C-alpha positions as CSV (number, residue, x, y, z in Angstrom):
1,X,-97.7,68.8,-56.2
2,X,-98.6,72.4,-55.3
3,X,-97.7,72.1,-51.6
4,X,-97.3,75.9,-51.4
5,X,-101.1,76.3,-51.4
6,X,-101.1,74.6,-47.9
7,X,-97.9,76.2,-46.5
8,X,-97.5,79.8,-45.4
9,X,-93.9,80.7,-46.1
10,X,-92.5,83.8,-44.4
11,X,-89.2,85.4,-45.6
12,X,-87.2,88.1,-43.9
13,X,-87.2,91.1,-46.3
14,X,-84.0,93.3,-46.0
15,X,-85.9,96.1,-47.5
16,X,-88.5,96.3,-44.7
17,X,-86.4,94.6,-42.0
18,X,-89.2,92.1,-41.1
19,X,-90.6,88.7,-42.0
20,X,-93.3,88.8,-44.6
21,X,-95.7,86.2,-46.0
22,X,-94.3,85.3,-49.4
23,X,-96.8,85.9,-52.3
24,X,-95.1,85.7,-55.7
25,X,-96.1,88.1,-58.4
26,X,-97.4,85.3,-60.6
27,X,-99.0,82.4,-58.6
28,X,-97.0,79.2,-58.8
29,X,-94.0,81.0,-60.3
30,X,-90.9,82.5,-58.6
31,X,-88.3,84.7,-60.2
32,X,-85.0,84.7,-58.1
33,X,-81.8,86.5,-58.9
34,X,-78.6,86.0,-56.9
35,X,-75.3,87.9,-57.5
36,X,-72.7,85.4,-58.6
37,X,-68.9,85.4,-58.4
38,X,-66.3,87.7,-60.0
39,X,-64.1,85.0,-61.6
40,X,-60.6,86.3,-61.0
41,X,-59.6,83.8,-58.3
42,X,-60.6,80.6,-56.6
43,X,-64.1,80.9,-55.1
44,X,-64.0,82.2,-51.5
45,X,-65.5,79.9,-48.8
46,X,-67.7,82.8,-47.6
47,X,-69.1,83.0,-51.1
48,X,-69.7,79.2,-51.1
49,X,-71.8,79.7,-47.9
50,X,-73.9,82.4,-49.5
51,X,-74.5,80.3,-52.7
52,X,-75.2,77.2,-50.5
53,X,-77.9,79.2,-48.6
54,X,-79.6,80.1,-51.9
55,X,-79.2,76.6,-53.2
56,X,-81.2,75.4,-50.1
57,X,-83.8,78.2,-50.7
58,X,-84.1,77.2,-54.4
59,X,-84.5,73.5,-53.4
60,X,-87.3,74.3,-50.9
61,X,-89.2,76.5,-53.3
62,X,-89.0,73.8,-55.9
63,X,-90.2,71.2,-53.3
64,X,-93.2,73.4,-52.5
65,X,-94.2,73.1,-56.1
66,X,-93.2,76.5,-57.4
67,X,-91.8,76.7,-60.9
68,X,-88.6,78.7,-60.1
69,X,-86.5,80.6,-62.6
70,X,-83.2,81.0,-60.7
71,X,-80.7,83.3,-62.3
72,X,-77.2,83.5,-60.9
73,X,-74.7,85.6,-63.0
74,X,-71.0,85.3,-63.7
75,X,-69.1,88.6,-63.5
76,X,-66.5,88.1,-66.2
77,X,-65.9,91.7,-67.2
78,X,-64.2,92.4,-63.9
79,X,-64.9,95.4,-61.8
80,X,-62.3,97.8,-60.4
81,X,-60.3,97.0,-57.4
82,X,-61.1,100.1,-55.2
83,X,-64.8,100.8,-55.2
84,X,-66.0,99.8,-58.6
85,X,-65.2,103.2,-60.0
86,X,-61.5,103.4,-59.6
87,X,-58.4,101.2,-59.4
88,X,-57.5,98.3,-61.7
89,X,-59.9,95.8,-63.3
90,X,-59.6,92.6,-61.1
91,X,-59.6,90.2,-64.1
92,X,-57.2,92.3,-66.2
93,X,-54.9,92.6,-63.2
94,X,-54.8,88.8,-62.7
95,X,-54.2,88.4,-66.5
96,X,-51.3,90.8,-66.3
97,X,-49.8,89.0,-63.3
98,X,-50.2,85.6,-64.9
99,X,-49.3,86.9,-68.4
100,X,-52.4,85.3,-70.0
101,X,-55.5,86.6,-71.7
102,X,-58.3,87.9,-69.4
103,X,-60.7,85.3,-70.8
104,X,-58.2,82.6,-69.8
105,X,-58.5,83.9,-66.3
106,X,-62.3,83.9,-66.6
107,X,-62.4,80.3,-68.0
108,X,-60.0,79.0,-65.4
109,X,-61.9,80.3,-62.4
110,X,-65.4,79.7,-63.8
111,X,-64.5,76.0,-64.1
112,X,-63.1,76.1,-60.6
113,X,-66.3,77.7,-59.3
114,X,-68.5,75.0,-61.0
115,X,-66.3,72.2,-59.8
116,X,-66.4,73.3,-56.2
117,X,-70.2,73.8,-56.3
118,X,-70.7,70.4,-57.8
119,X,-68.7,68.8,-55.0
120,X,-71.1,70.4,-52.5
121,X,-74.1,69.0,-54.5
122,X,-75.5,72.3,-55.7
123,X,-78.3,72.3,-58.2
124,X,-77.4,74.4,-61.3
125,X,-79.3,77.7,-61.7
126,X,-81.9,78.0,-64.4
127,X,-79.9,80.6,-66.2
128,X,-76.2,81.6,-65.6
129,X,-75.7,84.7,-67.7
130,X,-72.3,86.5,-68.0
131,X,-71.7,90.2,-67.8
132,X,-69.7,90.3,-71.1
133,X,-72.6,88.6,-72.9
134,X,-74.9,91.5,-72.0
135,X,-72.9,94.6,-73.0
136,X,-75.6,95.7,-75.5
137,X,-78.4,95.5,-72.8
138,X,-76.2,97.5,-70.4
139,X,-75.6,100.2,-73.0
140,X,-79.4,100.4,-73.7
141,X,-80.1,100.9,-70.0
142,X,-77.5,103.7,-69.8
143,X,-79.2,105.5,-72.7
144,X,-82.5,105.3,-71.0
145,X,-81.2,106.6,-67.7
146,X,-79.6,109.5,-69.6
147,X,-82.8,110.2,-71.3
148,X,-84.7,110.3,-68.0
149,X,-82.2,112.9,-66.7
150,X,-80.7,110.7,-63.9
151,X,-77.2,110.4,-65.4
152,X,-74.6,112.6,-67.1
153,X,-71.7,112.0,-69.5
154,X,-68.3,113.6,-69.1
155,X,-65.0,112.8,-70.9
156,X,-66.4,109.6,-72.3
157,X,-67.6,108.2,-69.0
158,X,-71.2,108.2,-67.8
159,X,-72.2,108.6,-64.1
160,X,-75.4,108.1,-62.2
161,X,-76.6,111.3,-60.6
162,X,-77.5,110.2,-57.1
163,X,-78.5,113.7,-55.9
164,X,-80.8,114.2,-58.9
165,X,-82.3,110.7,-58.3
166,X,-82.9,111.4,-54.6
167,X,-85.1,114.5,-55.4
168,X,-87.9,112.2,-56.6
169,X,-86.8,108.8,-55.1
170,X,-85.2,107.4,-52.0
171,X,-81.6,106.5,-52.4
172,X,-80.4,104.4,-49.4
173,X,-83.7,102.7,-48.5
174,X,-82.3,99.2,-48.6
175,X,-79.1,99.9,-46.5
176,X,-80.8,102.5,-44.3
177,X,-78.1,105.1,-45.3
178,X,-79.1,108.7,-45.5
179,X,-77.7,110.6,-48.4
180,X,-76.9,113.6,-46.3
181,X,-74.8,111.4,-44.0
182,X,-73.1,109.9,-47.0
183,X,-72.2,113.4,-48.2
184,X,-70.9,114.3,-44.8
185,X,-68.7,111.2,-44.5
186,X,-67.4,111.2,-48.1
187,X,-63.6,111.4,-48.5
188,X,-62.1,113.8,-50.9
189,X,-62.0,112.5,-54.5
190,X,-58.5,111.7,-55.8
191,X,-58.5,111.5,-59.6
192,X,-62.3,111.3,-59.8
193,X,-63.0,115.0,-60.6
194,X,-65.2,113.9,-63.5
195,X,-68.0,113.2,-60.9
196,X,-70.3,115.9,-59.8
197,X,-70.5,114.3,-56.4
198,X,-68.6,111.6,-54.6
199,X,-71.8,109.5,-54.2
200,X,-72.3,109.3,-57.9
201,X,-71.4,105.9,-59.4
202,X,-70.2,104.8,-62.9
203,X,-72.5,103.5,-65.4
204,X,-69.8,103.5,-68.1
205,X,-66.1,104.1,-67.8
206,X,-63.9,105.2,-70.6
207,X,-61.0,102.8,-70.9
208,X,-57.5,104.0,-70.4
209,X,-55.0,103.1,-73.2
210,X,-53.6,100.2,-71.2
211,X,-57.0,98.8,-70.2
212,X,-57.4,95.4,-71.9
213,X,-61.2,94.7,-71.6
214,X,-63.1,97.3,-73.6
215,X,-66.1,97.6,-75.8
216,X,-67.4,100.3,-78.2
217,X,-70.3,102.6,-77.0
218,X,-71.8,105.9,-77.9
219,X,-69.6,107.6,-75.4
220,X,-66.2,105.9,-75.7
221,X,-64.4,102.6,-75.9
222,X,-64.8,101.4,-72.4
223,X,-66.6,99.1,-70.1
224,X,-69.8,99.1,-68.0
225,X,-70.0,99.8,-64.3
226,X,-70.2,96.9,-61.9
227,X,-73.7,97.6,-60.6
228,X,-75.2,97.8,-64.0
229,X,-74.7,94.2,-65.1
230,X,-77.0,92.8,-62.5
231,X,-79.8,95.3,-63.4
232,X,-79.4,94.3,-67.0
233,X,-79.4,90.6,-66.5
234,X,-82.1,90.4,-63.8
235,X,-84.6,92.5,-65.7
236,X,-83.9,90.7,-69.0
237,X,-84.7,87.3,-67.6
238,X,-87.1,88.0,-64.8
239,X,-88.8,91.2,-65.8
240,X,-88.9,94.8,-64.6
241,X,-90.3,93.5,-61.3
242,X,-89.5,90.1,-59.8
243,X,-89.9,88.2,-56.6
244,X,-86.5,87.6,-54.9
245,X,-83.0,89.2,-55.2
246,X,-80.3,87.6,-53.0
247,X,-76.6,88.0,-52.3
248,X,-74.1,88.4,-49.5
249,X,-74.5,90.9,-46.7
250,X,-71.5,92.8,-48.1
251,X,-73.4,93.6,-51.3
252,X,-76.3,95.5,-49.6
253,X,-74.3,98.7,-50.0
254,X,-73.4,100.0,-52.5
255,X,-74.1,97.3,-55.0
256,X,-77.7,96.4,-54.3
257,X,-78.6,100.0,-53.4
258,X,-77.3,101.1,-56.8
259,X,-79.2,98.3,-58.5
260,X,-82.5,99.7,-57.0
261,X,-81.6,103.2,-58.1
262,X,-80.8,102.2,-61.7
263,X,-84.0,100.1,-62.1
264,X,-86.2,102.8,-60.5
265,X,-84.6,105.4,-62.8
266,X,-85.5,103.3,-65.8
267,X,-88.9,101.9,-64.8
268,X,-90.1,104.1,-62.0
269,X,-91.0,101.1,-59.8
270,X,-89.1,99.0,-57.2
271,X,-87.5,96.1,-59.1
272,X,-87.7,93.5,-56.4
273,X,-90.3,92.5,-53.8
274,X,-88.1,90.6,-51.4
275,X,-84.4,91.3,-50.8
276,X,-82.5,88.6,-49.1
277,X,-79.0,88.7,-47.6
278,X,-76.8,85.9,-46.3
279,X,-74.5,86.7,-43.5
280,X,-70.7,86.4,-43.3
281,X,-68.4,83.5,-42.5
282,X,-65.7,83.8,-39.8
283,X,-63.0,81.4,-38.9
284,X,-61.9,80.8,-35.3
285,X,-63.8,84.0,-34.2
286,X,-62.0,86.3,-36.6
287,X,-62.7,87.7,-40.0
288,X,-61.4,85.5,-42.8
289,X,-58.5,87.3,-44.5
290,X,-55.5,86.1,-46.5
291,X,-53.4,89.0,-45.2
292,X,-53.6,87.7,-41.6
293,X,-53.3,84.0,-42.5
294,X,-56.8,83.4,-41.2
295,X,-58.1,82.0,-44.4
296,X,-58.9,78.7,-46.1
297,X,-60.4,78.0,-49.5
298,X,-62.9,75.2,-50.2
299,X,-60.4,73.0,-51.9
300,X,-58.1,73.1,-48.8
301,X,-61.0,72.3,-46.5
302,X,-62.0,69.3,-48.6
303,X,-58.4,67.9,-49.0
304,X,-57.1,68.7,-45.5
305,X,-54.1,70.4,-47.1
306,X,-53.9,73.3,-44.6
307,X,-52.3,74.2,-41.3
308,X,-55.6,75.3,-39.6
309,X,-57.8,72.3,-39.3
310,X,-57.0,68.8,-38.0
311,X,-58.3,66.8,-40.9
312,X,-60.1,66.8,-44.2
313,X,-63.9,67.0,-44.2
314,X,-66.4,65.6,-46.7
315,X,-68.6,68.0,-48.7
316,X,-71.8,66.8,-46.9
317,X,-70.2,67.2,-43.4
318,X,-69.3,70.8,-44.3
319,X,-72.7,71.4,-45.8
320,X,-74.4,70.0,-42.7
321,X,-72.2,72.3,-40.6
322,X,-73.3,75.3,-42.6
323,X,-77.0,74.3,-42.5
324,X,-76.8,74.2,-38.7
325,X,-76.9,78.0,-38.7
326,X,-79.5,80.3,-40.1
327,X,-78.5,81.9,-43.4
328,X,-78.9,85.3,-41.7
329,X,-76.5,84.5,-38.8
330,X,-72.8,85.0,-38.7
331,X,-71.2,81.5,-38.9
332,X,-67.9,80.8,-37.1
333,X,-65.9,78.0,-38.8
334,X,-63.9,76.0,-36.3
335,X,-62.3,72.6,-36.2
336,X,-64.4,71.6,-33.1
337,X,-67.6,72.8,-34.9
338,X,-66.8,70.8,-38.0
339,X,-65.9,67.7,-36.0
340,X,-69.2,67.9,-34.1
341,X,-71.1,68.5,-37.4
342,X,-69.4,65.5,-39.0
343,X,-70.4,63.3,-36.0
344,X,-74.0,64.5,-36.2
345,X,-74.2,64.0,-39.9
346,X,-73.0,60.4,-39.6
347,X,-75.5,59.8,-36.9
348,X,-78.2,61.1,-39.2
349,X,-77.1,58.9,-42.1
350,X,-76.8,55.8,-39.9
351,X,-80.4,56.2,-38.8
352,X,-81.7,56.8,-42.3
353,X,-79.8,53.9,-43.7
354,X,-81.3,51.7,-40.9
355,X,-84.9,52.4,-42.0
356,X,-85.2,49.5,-44.5
357,X,-84.4,47.1,-41.6
358,X,-86.7,48.8,-39.1
359,X,-89.4,46.6,-37.6
360,X,-92.9,47.9,-38.4
361,X,-95.8,47.1,-36.0
362,X,-98.7,45.0,-37.3
363,X,-101.2,47.2,-35.5
364,X,-101.9,50.9,-36.0
365,X,-100.3,52.3,-32.9
366,X,-97.2,54.6,-33.1
367,X,-95.4,56.0,-30.1
368,X,-94.7,59.3,-32.0
369,X,-96.9,61.8,-33.6
370,X,-95.5,61.6,-37.1
371,X,-98.1,63.9,-38.8
372,X,-97.4,66.6,-36.2
373,X,-93.7,66.1,-36.6
374,X,-93.9,66.4,-40.4
375,X,-95.7,69.7,-40.2
376,X,-93.1,71.0,-37.6
377,X,-90.5,70.3,-40.3
378,X,-92.4,72.5,-42.7
379,X,-93.1,75.1,-40.0
380,X,-89.3,75.4,-39.5
381,X,-88.6,76.0,-43.2
382,X,-91.6,78.2,-43.6
383,X,-90.1,80.5,-40.9
384,X,-87.6,82.2,-43.1
385,X,-85.9,78.8,-44.0
386,X,-84.9,78.0,-40.4
387,X,-82.6,75.1,-41.1
388,X,-81.3,74.9,-37.4
389,X,-84.8,74.2,-36.2
390,X,-85.4,71.8,-39.1
391,X,-82.3,69.8,-38.1
392,X,-83.5,69.7,-34.5
393,X,-86.8,68.2,-35.7
394,X,-84.9,65.7,-37.8
395,X,-83.0,64.5,-34.8
396,X,-86.3,64.1,-32.9
397,X,-87.2,61.5,-35.5
398,X,-83.7,60.0,-35.3
399,X,-84.2,59.5,-31.5
400,X,-87.5,57.8,-32.2
401,X,-85.9,55.5,-34.9
402,X,-83.3,54.5,-32.4
403,X,-86.0,53.7,-29.8
404,X,-87.7,51.4,-32.3
405,X,-84.4,49.7,-33.0
406,X,-84.0,49.1,-29.3
407,X,-87.5,47.7,-29.0
408,X,-88.7,50.6,-26.9
409,X,-91.2,52.1,-29.4
410,X,-93.5,50.9,-32.2
411,X,-94.5,52.4,-35.5
412,X,-97.4,51.6,-37.9
413,X,-96.8,51.0,-41.6
414,X,-98.6,54.2,-42.6
415,X,-96.5,56.3,-40.2
416,X,-93.4,54.5,-41.2
417,X,-94.0,55.5,-44.9
418,X,-94.6,59.1,-43.9
419,X,-91.6,59.2,-41.7
420,X,-89.3,57.7,-44.3
421,X,-90.6,59.9,-47.1
422,X,-90.4,63.1,-45.0
423,X,-86.8,62.4,-43.9
424,X,-85.7,61.8,-47.5
425,X,-87.4,65.0,-48.6
426,X,-85.8,67.3,-46.0
427,X,-82.4,65.6,-45.7
428,X,-81.6,65.0,-49.4
429,X,-84.0,67.2,-51.4
430,X,-84.1,70.3,-49.3
431,X,-80.8,70.4,-47.3
432,X,-79.0,68.9,-50.2
433,X,-77.0,66.3,-48.2
434,X,-75.6,63.2,-49.9
435,X,-76.1,59.8,-48.3
436,X,-72.9,58.7,-46.5
437,X,-72.4,55.8,-49.1
438,X,-72.9,58.2,-52.0
439,X,-70.5,60.6,-50.3
440,X,-67.9,57.9,-50.1
441,X,-67.6,58.7,-46.4
442,X,-67.4,55.1,-45.4
443,X,-64.3,54.7,-47.6
444,X,-62.7,57.8,-46.2
445,X,-63.4,56.5,-42.7
446,X,-61.5,53.3,-43.4
447,X,-58.7,55.3,-44.9
448,X,-58.6,57.6,-41.9
449,X,-58.6,54.6,-39.5
450,X,-55.8,52.9,-41.4
451,X,-53.6,56.0,-41.6
452,X,-54.2,56.6,-37.9
453,X,-53.0,53.1,-37.1
454,X,-49.8,53.8,-39.1
455,X,-49.4,57.2,-37.3
456,X,-49.6,55.4,-33.9
457,X,-47.0,52.8,-35.1
458,X,-44.7,55.6,-36.2
459,X,-45.2,57.4,-32.9
460,X,-44.2,54.2,-31.1
461,X,-41.2,53.8,-33.3
462,X,-40.0,57.3,-32.6
463,X,-40.5,56.8,-28.9
464,X,-38.3,53.7,-29.2
465,X,-35.7,55.7,-31.2
466,X,-36.4,53.5,-34.2
467,X,-36.1,56.4,-36.6
468,X,-35.5,54.2,-39.6
469,X,-39.0,52.7,-39.2
470,X,-40.5,56.1,-38.4
471,X,-39.0,57.6,-41.6
472,X,-40.0,54.6,-43.7
473,X,-43.7,55.0,-42.6
474,X,-43.7,58.7,-43.4
475,X,-41.9,58.3,-46.8
476,X,-44.0,55.4,-48.0
477,X,-47.2,57.2,-47.1
478,X,-45.9,60.3,-49.0
479,X,-45.2,58.1,-52.0
480,X,-48.9,57.2,-52.3
481,X,-50.0,60.8,-51.8
482,X,-50.6,60.9,-48.0
483,X,-48.7,63.7,-46.2
484,X,-48.1,63.5,-42.5
485,X,-47.9,66.8,-40.5
486,X,-46.3,66.8,-37.1
487,X,-47.6,69.5,-34.8
488,X,-47.7,70.4,-31.2
489,X,-51.1,68.6,-30.8
490,X,-49.8,65.5,-32.5
491,X,-49.6,64.2,-36.1
492,X,-52.3,64.8,-38.7
493,X,-52.5,63.9,-42.4
494,X,-53.7,65.2,-45.7
495,X,-54.2,63.5,-49.1
496,X,-53.0,65.0,-52.4
């Protein structure tokens, strides 16, 4: 069904800093590109939040009836550790530390990335291209930019000439950064004297003798710049101009700014109509960082094998937690927040699972305006994918369902069908949640209750100085893969 014809969707465009009515370039079709992971380590939880936001957006566009081509790349060539132009290749560095081939690193962490996203019930993108699979396309773009006079070659490397580009275009229009300010704030270049200006960025880098990942080019054996891969892959699969480009807020500058410059230098037109940026994820009010210990990866969050949170959380409880905030808002991950989200998610599932047993009125009266409620659900999503408002609307329906169960309200058969269908659409198809039975949450609840009973027995044994029984409970749980952790706030457990 072409629902989009009856729904006015507005999206916040980072390029114009305002919400705009979404009109795709080709009616009924949407081209969307999202910057994917650099596969040199386990996927970061903040990245999962970004990709989850665009999974939700992909789902809603498909529900509206659009034919969506969703392209999300894999960066498997690695980009340099400092600022994409200097330092060490991230994938090659990992390969050196682990004493394995770079493509073993790529394979290992690409599999991890897919496994984690599958656990969170992500839909696969339409196309998932890799940077190494598009070296030829990147070389061709560099040739074109050189021919247009917006790049220069020196000592086997090719750099984009930002100042030359800015004479006829506007560099910085996405991030709001002024080139003169960038010049003023630039640090002195150490070992980058090949560049004419500090703001110039690499399109191709000549590989040093020790650099593992390298390809032949007209300029040298080397490797493409980080920004170039997304320009090559997005335009190859979506055209010189497409509808939506997404990514994390941290990519707005310089990565997305450089993408715009490269594409405009080649095609003399803005490559993307709508730029979308998902905001960052904090934990306990602080920036997530391994260096400070304020960090947790998705696997640890799912298993409970960490010293930060009180328990393990199911993928759908975590997904529900993330959907409670707008994709453009900073989200603070806390144990209290996850516990509350888990409780609300279960309440939502209990109400949905009670629908088949709900008593439907024989007459046509309904004590709830179902048609109006349904449109309010669409209105929430049409307002820049406002999932917090959508969830509030869903719980309005849950309240009504509970009133019917208590005999305090009635619903007609027609409205019951509309209510049931709408709940399933927005909860499962759009938000991407799994039913509590599909999510094996009921089983995990029973496990949690059983282990908690043993924890209480162990605490009682310790209080009675029966340490033999206390140790036996701990050791026998460990033998079946359940680890107890004693802390100042009591004992928690995790499963291996």
